[in-house]
C-alpha positions, -999 to 999 in steps of 0.1 A, spaced: 0 0 0 13 35 -8 25 55 21 -1 83 20 -29 57 18 -13 36 46 -11 67 68 -48 75 61 -59 39 69 -36 36 100 -48 69 114 -85 60 108 -80 26 124 -61 40 154 -90 64 160 -115 35 158 -93 15 181 -92 43 207 -130 47 205 -138 11 212 -108 -4 230 -121 2 265 -154 -14 256 -141 -43 235 -152 -69 261 -188 -57 259 -191 -50 222 -198 -79 200 -199 -61 167 -193 -26 152 -204 -11 119 -179 11 100 -191 35 74 -180 27 38 -162 61 35 -130 44 24 -145 24 -5 -123 -4 -17 -101 -3 15 -123 -25 37 -97 -53 37 -69 -29 46 -90 -15 74 -99 -49 88 -63 -61 87 -50 -30 104 -76 -32 131 -68 -69 136 -31 -60 140 -39 -32 165 -61 -54 186 -37 -84 185 -8 -62 196 -28 -50 226 -40 -86 233 -77 -76 229 -104 -94 210 -116 -75 179 -154 -73 177 -170 -85 145 -167 -57 119 -192 -49 91 -190 -21 66 -222 -3 59 -236 30 46 -243 47 78 -255 81 66 -261 114 82 -292 103 101 -273 79 123 -269 85 160 -231 84 155 -232 111 129 -255 133 151 -232 130 181 -201 137 159 -218 169 146 -228 180 181 -192 176 193 -179 194 163 -203 223 169 -193 223 206 -228 216 217 -217 183 233 -184 175 251 -163 147 236 -159 115 256 -122 114 249 -96 138 236 -67 124 217 -37 145 208 -14 141 178 15 129 200 -6 100 215 -19 90 181 16 91 165 31 71 193 4 45 190 9 41 153 47 40 154 46 15 182 24 -8 161 47 -6 131 76 -22 150 
């Protein structure tokens, strides 16, 4: 995979990982929006790697068209508009350290 695309996929997967890692034992499946069409296998493989390295079970993953009417989208918009506080803040250094650690 080309470096820019790998960076995009690894960043996306790291963010997904940080969102669900603390709940991985109670989540049996997650749905991921098909926003990276044709990259589903790369996303799945990267998530598998991230969860394996952290010795966590990866929930079942399905790729669906989520759309703007989903609860997840509504919450994201509310956080973006500062009408709702985020559950977690992740800075660039944390994200970069995580991705670099997984590449070793």
